N, C-alpha and C positions, 0 to 999 in steps of 0.2 A: 806478620810482625806483632810482637806483643810487648808492652811496657818497656820501650827503649831498647829492646834487643831484637835482632833479626833472626829468623828461623832458617836454618839450612838443613834440608831433609836428611842428608847422609851423615849428620852429626848426632845420630841417635843410636842407641844400642838396645838389644832385645833381652828381656829378662822374664822368664816364665811365659806369660801369655799377653804381656803388654809391652809396648815400646816406651822406653824411658828416656827423658832428656838427660844428656851428660851434664854434670855439674861443673866441669872445668871450663873456665872462661879464658879466652886469649884474644888479643886484637889481631885481626887479619885484614889487610887492605883489599884482599881479593873477595871479600864477602859481598853479598848482594846489596848491602847498605853500609853506611859509614859507622853505625853503632858497633859496640862490642858483640861478637858472635859466639854462639856455642860451638866449641871446637873439640874434636877428639884427636889425641895424639896418634900419629900414624906409624912411626918407625917400628915400634915393637909389634904392632898388629900386622904390618906388611911382612916383616921378617918371619913371623910365625905362620902366616898364610902361605908364604913361599915354601916353607919347609913341608907343610901339609900337602901342597900341590906336588912337590917333588916326591914325597912318599907315595902319593896316589899313583903317579906314573910308574914307580917301581913295582907297586902291588899289581897293577894292571898288566905289566910286562910279565911278571912271574906267573900270573893267572893264565895268560895266553900260552906260555911255554908248557905249563903243567897240563893245560887242557889238550894241547897237541900230543903230549906224551900219553895221557890217559886214553886218547882216541886210538893211538897206535896199539896200546895194550888191549883195548877192547876188540880190535880186529882179530886178535889171536883166538878169540872164542873162550868158552868156559871149560876148564879142564875137568870139572866134576861130572857134568852130564855127557862129556865126550869119552869118559873112561869106560873101559870094557866092563868093569865090575858093576858100574851103575846101569849100563845098558842091559846087562843080563838080569840084574835084579828087577829092573822096570818091566822087562818083557815077561819074566816069571810072575810078577805081581799082577799084570794085566790078565794073564792066563789063569792064574789060580786064586788071586785075591790075597796072596801072602808074599811077603818080602823074603828074599833068600840071598845071602852073601856068604862067601867062604869063611868058615870059622865062627859064624854068628848063628845063634838060634833063630829060627823063623818066627815071624809074627804075622798073624792074620787079622789084626785089628786095623783093617783098612776099609775105607768107605767104598766097597765094591758089593752092593747089595745082591747082584746076580751070582756072585761067587761066595760071599760070606753071609749066608742067610741068618746065621746065629748071632752075628755082630750087630748091635744096635748103634746106628750112626748117631753121634752126639748132635743135639739141636743146633749148637753153634756152627758145626760143619755144614749142616743143611741150610742154615740161614745164609752162610757165606758161599753157598753153592760149590762146595768141594765135590768133584766127581771122582770116579775111580782112577782115571789117569792122573789127575792132580794129586790125589792123596797117595798114590803109588810113588810119584816123584818125590813128595815130601818124606815119606817113610824110607825110601831107598837112599835119599840124600843123607839122612841121619845114620842109616845102616853103614854106608860107605865111610862117613866121618868117624863112626865108632870103630870100624875096622882099622882105619888108619891110625887112630889114637892108640888103640891097643897094641899096634905094631910099631908105634912111633915112626910112622911112614910119611914124614914131610909136613908141609904147611896145609892150612885149610884151603879147600877148593871153592871156587864159585860154581854155581849151578844155574844154567840159563841166564848168565850175566849178573847174577845176584849172589851175595853171601848167604850162607845158611842162617836162618833166624828161627828162634823158638816160636811156635805158633801159640798165640794166647786167645782163647775164646774164638777160634777160627780165623783170627787176624794174623796176617803174615808178619807185619812190622809194627808192633803195637806202639813203640816209642815215636816212630815217625808219624803215626796216625794222631797220637795225642798232641805232638808238636804242631802238626798241620791244623788241628782244631784250635789250638791256642793262637796260632797266627790268624786264623779266620775270625776268632772272637776279638782279637786285638783290633782288626780292621772294622769290625762291627761296632765296637766301643768307640773308636775314634771317629767313625762316620757319624754316630749319634752326637758326639761332642761337636763335630764340625757343623752339623745341621743346627744344633742349639746355638752355637757361636754365631752363625749367620742370622738366625731368627732373632737373637737377642739384640743385634745391632750394637754390640759392645764397642765402646770407644777404642780407637786404635792406639792411643797413647795417653798416659796420665796428663791431665791438664789440657788436653787438646780438644778441638771441636771439629775433628776430621769428618767429612761427609762424602768423600770420594767413593763411588761404588766399586766393588770388586768384580771385574768382568769375567772371571774364570771359575765361578762357582760350579757351573754345570760340568766343567771339565774334571774337577776333583771328585765330583759325585760319580762320574763314569769310572774314574780311576779306582775309587774305593770299591765299587760294585764288582769291577773286574777282578780285583784282588780277592774279594770274598768268594767269588765263583771259583777262582783258581785254587785256593786253599781247600775249598770243599771237595773238589775233585782229586786233589792231592791226598786227602784223607781217605777217599774211596779207593784210590789206586793202591795205597799202602795197606789197606784192609785186604784187598784181593787183586793180585796182578793178573788181569785178564786183558784181552785185546781191546775191548771197548773202554775199560777203565784206564788203560795205558794211553790210548789216543785222547780221551777226554782230559787227562792230566796234562799231557804234552801240549795239546792245542790250546788249552786254557792258559798255560804258562806262556805260550807264544803270543796269545792275545794280550796278556799283561805287558810283555816286552814291547809290543807295537804301541799300545796305549801309552806306555811310559815315554816312548819317543814322541808321540803326538803331543802329550802334555808338555814335554821339555821344549819342543820347537815352538809351540803356540805361546808358552809363557815367556821364553827367553827372547823371542822376536816380537813379543807383544802384539800378536795377531788378534785383532778384535773384530775384524770383518767376518761375518758368517760365511761369505763366499770363499775367503781365503782358507778358513778352517775346514770347510767342507771339501774343498779341492785337495788339501793336504791329507785329510782323512781318507778320501777315496783312493788316493795314490797308495797310502800305507796299507789300507785294508785290502786293496786289490792284490798287493804283494803277499799279504797274509793268506788270502784265499788260494792263490797259486801255490804257496808253500804247503798248505793243508792238502790240496789236491795231489801234489807230488808225493807227500808223505803217506797219503791214504791209498793211492792207486798205482803209483810207480814203484817207490821203494821207501820203506820206513827206515830212514838213514839216521841213526843216532848221532854219529859224528857230525854230519852236515847240519842237523838241527842245533846241536850244541854250539858249533862254531858260529852259526848265523846269529844265535841269541847273544853270544859273547860280543860279536861285532856290533850289533845294534846297541847292546848295553854300554859299550865303550863310547859310541857316538853320543848316547844319551848323557852319560856321565860327563863327557867333555863339554857338551852344550851347557849343562848346569854350572860347571866349574868356571868356564871362561866367562859366562854371563855374570855370575855372582862376583867374580874378581874384578871384572871390568867396570861394573856400575857401582861397586862398593856397597853391596846389599848389607844392611845392618845385622842380618842374621847369617852372614856368609860363613862365620866360624862354625856355626851349627851344621851348615850344609857340608863343609869340609869334613867335619867329624863323622857325619853320617856316611859320606862317600868312602872315606878311608876304612871305617869299621865294617861297612857292608861288603866292600870288595876284599877286605882281609878275611871276613867270615866266609866268603865264597871260595877261599882256598880249601876249606873243609870239603867242598863239593868235589874237588879233584884229588885231594889227598885221601887215598883209599886204604882202608885197613879192615880186617875181619871184625865183626861186631863184638863188643865187649859184653860179657855175660850172655852172649847170643841174643841180645835184645836191641842194642843201639850201636850204629856205626857212624862214620863221618857225615853221611847224608842226614842222619837224625840230628846230629849236633849242629849242622848247618841250619836245619829248620828251627832248632831251639834258639840259635843265636839271633835269628831275624825277629823274634817276638819283641824284645825290648827296643830294637832298632826301628820298629814300626812307630813306636811312640815318639822317638827322636825325629823321625821324618815328619810326622804330623805337627810337631812343635814348629818346624820350619814353615809348614803351610800356614799355620796361624800367624807366624811372624810376618809372612809375606802379605797376608790379608791386612794386617795392621799397617804395614808400610805403604801399601797401595792406598789405603784409606787416607793417608797423609797427602797423597798426590805425588809421592816421591818417585814412583816407577810407572805412573800412568803417562802415556804418551800425550795426553791432553793437559797434564799438569806439570810436567818436568821435561828438561832437555839435558843432553850430555854436553858438557863443556870442559875440554881438557881432562877428560877422564873422571870428572866430578858431575854428579847429578844435582842440578840446581833447580829451584822453583822458578817457574815463569813469572814475569812481572805483569 
């Protein structure tokens, strides 16, 4: 309490990196004391929040439907590498070191040193470890697409499950690589900001003397490091699609999904006991180990992996949304915005189309969209730190009464 006014934690709003007290005053008999209290009007905020939640449910439903559709599409295989023209070209290339398709002139600029002793393999291809079979696939792919284009023979084909991309400096998907690096750097930058924010002991709100410790520092550190690792392997995978790089990319992304669920459950249930968090972590990570074992030694099932990640993502999103709406988190609008925008951007992951300019497709656009959203998410993290510092969401400093979080006396 300060100077004749009582302080109600959930009557604050977040602006930038600090929690600000609302300047509107109204008398409420339900306050913690008899004086005039700081009060935030609720009607407009609740209506807007409900609309965001409804939009979120619709986006998630569409995402599930499209994911199922794309899985069925993927079962049919890739028309490009299954075509007879491609197979004949590839077999001829492996035997002679030259591509050969009907109506097209042959080219022997293929990285097959045993066959093309006069062709000097570019350093970029050597660094990216392009061998004869891989380079034959790449050159035959473009030979087939050139043949189709000259004959106006239908749409662009996929090859080995992927659209044809122009190779740049030995890199298969240069735009996705750059976007993955941008996401990694965004997490590195925000991790630095996070560590500086914690070390500085910045006050949680203007004019406050909040001293409540934030018990989840270590959890967000693990979260950030997992994302940095995932985006690193994403960049490697998009440089060169090989079996090791593919598994490292997929399994790193799976780790991010599991850690995201661990963070959501720990934070929303306010688990502060080490034993509780360790038990939860063991359960989740044992499931991850089983999943990796199945994908590695039983069947690398793309559809199963995608649907499992979407299901866990839905549970994680639901946990955050229900928690923020229930306890009236002061930065809940920021959380709603992030969830809606992130899941809307995820639609790009399942809306498939051939690469524009042969350089970027829907997957690359999805990676580009997540860069600014990373900063929005860390703003919410900083807001949560500020709020906990007030004691508003600490189980030792506040209780839920009638859907309102109030300070203990």
